[in-house]
Structure formats: structure tokens, C-alpha cells
C-alpha positions in Angstrom: -34.5 115.9 45.9 -34.2 119.1 48.1 -31.8 120.1 50.4 -33.3 118.4 53.5 -33.5 115.4 51.7 -29.9 115.4 50.7 -28.8 116.3 53.9 -30.5 112.8 55.5 -28.6 110.9 53.1 -25.5 112.1 53.9 -26.1 111.8 57.7 -27.2 108.5 57.4 -23.9 106.5 56.4 -22.7 108.6 60.2 -25.5 107.6 62.2 -25.9 103.8 61.0 -24.4 101.0 63.4 -23.6 97.7 62.4 -24.8 94.8 65.0 -21.0 93.4 65.6 -19.8 97.1 65.7 -17.5 96.3 63.2 -18.6 99.7 61.4 -19.2 99.9 57.4 -17.7 97.8 54.8 -13.9 99.1 54.2 -13.2 100.8 56.7 -10.1 100.0 59.5 -12.7 98.9 62.1 -14.4 96.3 59.4 -11.1 94.8 59.0 -11.0 92.9 62.6 -13.3 90.3 64.1 -16.6 90.9 65.7 -16.5 91.9 69.5 -12.6 92.9 69.1 -10.7 95.7 70.5 -9.0 98.1 68.4 -6.0 97.4 66.9 -3.1 98.9 68.8 0.1 99.3 67.7 3.1 97.1 69.3 6.8 97.9 68.9 8.0 95.4 66.5 4.5 94.4 65.0 3.2 95.8 62.0 -1.2 96.3 62.6 -3.4 98.9 61.4 -3.0 102.7 62.5 -5.7 104.6 63.3 -7.7 107.0 60.6 -5.2 110.2 59.9 -1.8 108.8 61.0 -1.2 107.0 58.2 2.6 106.8 57.2 3.6 109.2 53.9 4.7 106.4 52.1 1.7 104.2 52.5 0.0 104.9 49.1 3.1 103.7 47.7 3.2 100.8 49.8 -0.2 99.8 49.5 -0.1 96.1 47.8 -2.3 96.1 44.4 -6.2 95.7 44.8 -5.7 91.9 43.2 -3.1 90.8 45.6 -5.7 92.5 49.1 -8.1 90.0 50.6 -11.6 90.2 49.7 -13.6 92.6 51.6 -14.8 91.7 54.8 -11.8 89.3 55.4 -9.6 88.4 58.5 -6.2 90.4 57.6 -3.3 88.0 58.1 -5.5 84.9 56.3 -3.5 82.3 54.8 -3.5 82.5 50.9 -4.6 79.6 48.6 -2.2 76.8 48.0 -0.9 76.4 44.9 -3.1 74.1 42.6 0.2 73.7 39.8 2.4 71.1 41.0 5.6 73.2 41.8 7.6 70.3 39.7 5.3 70.8 36.4 5.1 74.4 36.6 8.9 75.4 36.5 10.6 72.2 34.8 11.1 72.6 31.1 9.8 70.5 28.7 13.0 68.5 27.5 13.7 67.8 31.2 13.7 64.2 31.9 12.9 62.6 35.4 15.8 63.1 38.0 15.2 59.3 39.2 16.5 56.4 37.0 14.2 54.2 35.2 16.1 51.2 36.6 16.7 52.6 40.4 14.1 51.4 42.7 12.0 54.0 44.7 12.9 54.0 48.6 9.8 53.4 50.8 8.4 56.3 52.7 9.0 56.7 56.2 12.7 55.4 55.7 15.8 57.9 56.0 18.3 57.5 53.3 21.6 56.7 54.9 24.8 59.0 54.3 28.2 58.9 55.5 28.6 62.7 54.7 30.3 64.5 57.6 31.2 60.6 59.2 34.7 60.4 60.6 35.2 57.4 58.6 33.9 58.6 55.1 37.6 58.4 53.9 37.3 54.6 53.9 34.3 54.3 51.8 35.6 52.0 48.8 35.0 53.1 45.6 34.7 49.6 44.0 30.9 49.6 43.0 31.7 47.4 40.2 33.2 44.6 43.2 30.0 45.5 45.1 27.3 44.5 42.2 28.9 41.0 41.9 29.1 40.1 45.3 25.6 39.7 46.8 25.1 39.6 50.5 26.1 36.3 52.3 22.7 34.7 53.4 22.3 33.8 57.1 23.7 37.0 58.4 20.6 39.1 58.4 21.3 41.9 55.8 25.2 41.7 55.8 27.3 44.0 53.2 28.8 42.7 50.6 32.7 42.0 51.7 34.0 44.9 49.4 31.8 47.2 51.6 33.1 46.3 55.0 35.1 47.5 57.5 37.2 45.7 58.9 39.3 46.7 61.7 41.7 44.4 63.5 40.7 43.5 67.3 43.8 41.3 69.4 42.0 37.9 70.4 40.5 37.4 73.2 39.9 41.1 73.8 36.0 41.6 75.5 35.0 44.9 77.2 38.3 46.4 77.1 39.9 43.2 78.7 42.2 40.6 76.9 42.0 37.0 77.8 45.1 36.0 79.4 45.5 32.9 76.7 44.5 35.0 73.3 46.7 34.8 70.9 47.1 37.5 68.3 46.5 36.4 64.4 46.0 38.1 61.4 42.8 38.8 59.6 42.7 36.1 57.0 40.7 34.7 54.4 38.0 32.9 56.6 37.4 36.3 58.3 34.0 36.6 56.6 32.8 33.0 57.3 30.4 32.8 60.0 31.7 30.9 63.4 30.3 29.3 66.4 32.2 30.0 69.2 31.8 27.9 72.4 30.2 29.6 75.5 31.9 28.2 78.1 36.0 29.3 79.0 38.5 27.4 77.6 40.7 24.9 79.7 44.1 26.5 79.8 46.8 25.4 77.5 49.6 22.9 78.8 51.8 25.9 79.4 50.0 28.3 81.4 51.0 29.8 84.3 49.5 28.6 87.6 47.7 31.2 89.4 45.4 32.3 92.2 42.3 34.4 93.0 40.4 35.8 96.0 36.6 34.7 95.7 35.9 36.4 99.1 38.3 38.6 101.5 36.2 39.5 104.5 35.4 37.6 108.0 32.8 35.4 109.2 30.1 38.7 108.1 30.6 39.9 104.7 30.5 43.5 103.8 28.8 45.0 101.1 32.0 45.2 98.9 33.6 41.8 100.3 32.6 38.2 100.9 33.4 35.7 103.5 37.0 34.3 102.5 37.6 31.6 99.7 40.4 31.7 97.1 40.8 29.1 94.0 44.0 27.6 92.8 44.2 27.7 88.6 46.4 25.2 87.0 46.5 24.0 83.4 45.2 20.2 84.8 42.3 22.0 86.5 41.3 23.9 89.5 41.4 23.3 93.2 38.8 25.6 95.6 40.1 26.5 99.1 36.8 27.0 101.4 33.5 27.3 99.7 31.1 30.3 100.7 28.4 31.4 99.5 27.4 31.7 95.5 30.7 29.7 94.7 29.7 29.4 90.6 29.0 33.1 90.5 32.3 34.0 92.0 34.5 31.6 89.9 32.9 33.2 87.1 33.8 36.5 88.2 37.1 35.3 88.6 37.1 33.9 85.0 37.7 30.7 85.8 35.4 27.8 84.9 33.0 26.2 87.1 33.2 22.7 85.4 37.4 23.2 85.8 37.1 22.8 89.9 38.4 19.3 90.5 39.3 19.3 94.0 37.4 21.2 96.8 39.2 21.5 100.4 37.4 22.5 103.2 39.7 23.7 106.1 36.8 23.7 108.8 33.3 23.6 109.4 32.4 26.8 110.5 29.4 28.3 108.0 31.5 31.3 106.0 33.8 28.8 105.1 31.6 25.7 104.0 27.7 26.4 103.7 28.6 27.2 99.8 29.1 23.5 99.2 25.7 22.2 98.6 25.1 25.3 96.0 28.6 24.3 94.4 27.6 20.4 93.8 23.7 21.5 93.1 25.3 23.8 90.1 27.6 21.6 88.9 25.0 19.1 88.6 22.4 21.4 86.2 25.7 22.5 84.2 26.1 19.0 83.2 29.2 18.2 85.0 30.5 14.5 84.0 33.8 14.6 85.5 34.4 13.5 89.0 34.7 15.9 92.0 37.1 15.4 94.9 36.1 17.2 98.8 39.1 16.6 100.9 38.8 18.1 104.2 39.8 16.7 108.1 39.0 13.3 109.4 36.6 15.0 111.4 34.4 16.6 109.0 34.1 13.8 106.7 30.7 12.7 108.1 29.3 16.3 108.6 30.0 17.2 105.1 28.3 13.8 103.6 25.5 14.7 105.8 25.0 18.4 104.4 25.0 17.1 101.2 22.3 14.5 101.8 20.0 17.0 103.6 20.1 19.3 100.3 19.6 16.1 98.4 22.8 16.5 96.3 24.8 13.5 97.5 22.8 10.5 95.2 21.3 11.1 91.9 20.2 9.6 89.2 22.6 10.2 86.4 24.7 12.8 88.5 28.6 12.7 88.5 30.9 10.9 90.7 31.1 12.1 94.4 33.8 11.7 96.8 34.5 13.1 100.2 37.8 12.1 101.4 40.0 12.8 104.5 43.1 14.4 104.6 46.0 12.9 107.2 46.4 15.1 110.7 50.2 15.8 110.5 52.0 18.4 109.4 53.1 18.8 106.1 50.9 16.2 105.3 50.5 15.5 101.6 46.9 16.0 100.4 46.9 15.3 96.2 48.6 16.8 93.0 47.0 18.2 90.2 49.3 18.4 87.4 52.4 20.8 88.5 50.3 21.9 91.6 51.2 20.0 94.9 48.9 20.5 97.6 50.0 19.8 101.3 48.3 21.0 104.8 49.1 21.3 108.7 46.7 21.7 111.5 46.3 24.9 113.0 45.4 26.5 116.2 41.8 27.4 116.3 40.3 27.0 119.5 38.0 23.9 119.6 37.5 23.8 115.9 39.8 21.1 113.9 41.2 23.3 111.2 44.5 23.2 109.0 46.6 25.4 106.8 47.0 24.7 102.9 50.2 25.0 101.1 49.9 25.0 96.9 53.3 24.7 95.2 54.2 25.2 91.6 57.8 24.7 90.6 59.6 26.8 92.8 57.1 29.1 93.8 54.6 28.3 97.0 51.9 30.1 98.0 50.7 29.0 102.0 47.1 30.1 103.4 46.8 29.8 106.9 42.9 29.7 107.8 41.8 30.6 110.9 43.9 30.7 113.5 46.1 32.4 115.8 49.7 33.0 115.5 51.4 29.5 115.8 54.4 27.5 114.9 52.9 25.4 112.2 52.1 28.0 110.0 55.6 29.2 110.5 57.1 25.9 109.5 54.6 25.3 106.2 55.2 29.1 104.8 59.5 28.4 105.0 60.6 28.4 101.5 57.3 30.2 100.0 57.0 33.1 98.3 53.7 34.4 99.7 51.6 33.7 102.9 48.1 34.8 103.1 47.3 35.2 106.5 44.1 36.2 108.4 44.2 39.4 110.0 40.7 39.6 111.8 41.5 42.8 114.1 43.6 45.6 114.3 46.2 45.2 117.3 44.0 47.5 119.7 41.3 44.8 119.2 43.1 41.5 120.0 40.8 39.1 121.5 37.3 40.7 120.7 35.9 37.5 120.0 36.9 34.1 118.3 40.4 32.5 118.0 42.0 35.0 115.3 45.1 37.0 114.7 45.3 40.7 114.2 47.1 42.7 111.3 50.6 42.6 113.2 50.5 38.9 114.2 50.3 38.3 110.7 53.2 40.4 110.0 55.4 38.8 112.9 54.1 35.7 111.3 55.6 36.3 107.8 59.0 37.5 109.4 59.4 34.7 111.2 58.7 32.4 108.2 60.8 34.3 105.7 58.2 34.8 103.2 58.7 37.5 100.1 55.0 38.8 100.2 52.3 38.9 103.1 48.6 39.0 102.2 46.2 39.8 104.5 42.8 38.6 104.3 39.9 37.4 106.4 39.4 40.9 107.9 36.2 41.5 109.7 33.7 43.8 108.1 33.8 46.5 110.7 37.4 47.4 109.9 37.1 47.5 106.1 37.4 51.8 105.9 40.7 50.6 108.0 42.6 48.8 105.6 45.5 51.0 105.2 46.4 51.6 108.6 45.9 47.6 109.2 48.7 47.1 106.4 51.1 49.7 108.2 50.2 47.6 111.6 51.4 44.6 109.5 54.8 46.4 107.9 56.1 47.6 111.2 56.6 43.7 112.0 57.0 42.9 108.5 60.0 44.3 106.2 58.8 42.8 102.9 55.8 43.5 100.7 52.5 43.8 102.4 49.1 43.7 100.6 45.3 43.8 101.3 43.7 40.7 99.6 41.5 41.8 96.4 38.8 39.7 95.4 38.7 38.4 91.7 42.3 39.7 91.2 44.6 37.1 89.3 47.9 36.5 91.1 50.5 34.2 89.4 52.0 31.9 91.5 
């Protein structure tokens, strides 16, 4: 071979060009993929260096030939997975299986339960032998055996942070693990229970988002007495923790809609709840026929199989005896409410008495009925500045004057018009200027001891 031919052979590699522009195999440009730019050195990122700028220790740090990828491969390609199982590769010949022969294998997808790190991990019992000897009680859906249960003594009657009035604490006994079915209906108060009352509404004729039309319930050991019947009475009784089936009497003071329009709904709900005991509605003599017509209009006056329902009149005299329900004695007196016949209601239990004025302007009948009582619930439809805005009603200051004349210990303002619900503290101050006793704004669903 002459010199000219040798020069041609040496120049051939320099003039050769690949279609993908990657250069000859083994070269720096061959490692990148086709159509990619030359590798760029980035800060903190390892990459290829241009020819002639290799590090002095590059040869010492170069990977062995057997660990490098094949010629023409892509740099950083994932190495093939090990074909040999890791456990089988590293386990000695005399090493047994970790899982005991009699221990069942946990199904896939289920997390292992653990109490490590839990604040109550110190209560974990160490009586494994006792656990294995007791099986889960059937019918409790996988309940743990008695030896592995965490028992926290909770006072009886506590539900959602509240405790029932008649709750009695009993220590945990031997029957604590027995299944028991509790009654869904509240139990009747025991014979020695304290009589109390609660407001189901405190607003005037127009309700507000926070207060409904005025009505209240008296609760005693023999049953409950509902005074005036606004909308959704069953719901409000339950909010006040009173069983609707315990209502024995309903007193309708007068026939304005905000005091009587919920009566058909009450009777309808009691029918659906399966009531069997009689229900008595007491009212003014002029209102017996209208109330019966109202119940007939809604089809709840007479139904096959329904409980006995009576509408009876109360005498129109002052201090007229209405009825008795256990220790609860109810009396009424007529009040001044324009052309609408109306009466105030007094409920006594022992030495304590509560008077509800109903809708009225200041009158002597309320003063006479409230003498000797502990609490007077008086309507305060307006503040003093809006006296006589509409209807025949009282202001907060006038209610304070009536309470002072009657000599009661406490005055509760109710039947406050919705336009003044943001002025309740100011209205209470108006009553305090004329009454030296306790003045409160009526609160719904709060039990007041009688």
C-alpha cells in the first residue's frame, strides 16, 4: 500500500458522517440520542465533558468495562432487575421461614394494626392466654374478647357532652358486656323530679331566624303542659328535651295565629307517633268552637283508632282554676288585648309559682295574678320609644313596672318583636330602671326550675 492510499484510509474516518449526526461509535457524541443537542454542563448535574477537558482523575474514576452499558446505548439507562430473589440469595442454608407454621397469612391490601406510638398504648393487656380462651361474642360484629377491651367509665345519661337531668351514675358491673337495647323515647321523669318550664319560642307575631313565636311548656312528674302552640311544636318539644307524648294539656290563650296555628300539626304528629292517652285542649269559652273547626278543617278531629281529644273551656273569672296535673296547679285570669279575648296563665308547684302574661297591655289582672309568685313572664313587644306602634301590647319598661307592683323576684321578658332582637340588652335595661329584681331575656329551649 503506497503513501497516497494510506493517507486516504486515514482521512476516511474524519470525512465519514452518520445519518443521525451521532458520530462514530465510542465517541462522546455517540452517547446522546439522535437529533439531540450536545451535552451541556449544568451546575450540580453530572454530564459528559467536551473532548480535551476531561478531569485528571477521570481515568481512575471510570467504571469498569463490565459495568458500563453496551456501545451505542443511552447514558443513564436502567440496569436489568435481579433475577435471583433477594431473600433466597442472602438467607443461610439453616435459616427457617420467618412466619410460624400455624400463623395465618394476612390478605394483601390490609394494613397491619399496631398501637405503637398511640397515647393509650400502655393499656394494652398482656393476658394473651386469656384472650385465646375467649371468643368474640356473636352478634357484635367482630367485637374483641372481654380481656382486650378498653373500658372508660362515662356518667350515665351523658350524650354529646350533655347529661340528662335524671341521670344516675352506676359503676361498671358484670353485665357491662351484655348487649342491651335502649328505648328510643325519653323516659318519664321520676316522681321526685323537679318541675321546670322552657320556652319553645320568644319572638312576637313575626319570627326571626333565631327566635320563633312565643310559647312555653311546663314539665312535671305526671306530664307536660303546653301553653300556646306555634309552628312545629313537636320539633320544639324535642329541642327542649320533652317527649311530645308526655303532653297532657294544651292551653291556648287566644286565637291569634302565632299562638294557635300549630295545634293541628301537634295532633297530627301525635297520631303518627301512636299516642293512646287522651289529650285535653283548654281555652276561653269563645274559642272552643273555632278550635274544633280548625281541627276538623285539617281532618284531625275524628279519625278511626286515634286517641281521645277534647276541647274544653276555662271559666272567665280572675284566678279561675283550670286543672291540676300532679303537683302542678294551673289558674287563669283575663287580660286586656283589645277586641281579642285572652287570659294570663299561672302555674304553681309547691311554694313556687310562675305567671305568663300572654299578649296584653299593662293591667291590674296580671298584677293580681302574679302576687306571691316567684317569676313573671311578661310580654315586651316594643322598647319604650315605640309605645303603641301596632296592636295592644306592652313595652319593656311597662313590664318592669308590672313586676315591681306584683312584688316578684324575677322578670323574664318575652314576646319581643323581631325588629328589636338586636336591642335585647337595651330593652332589659329599660325594665331594670323600673324594677329592682332580676331581669332576664327569655332563652329558648333552656330549662328554668320552677
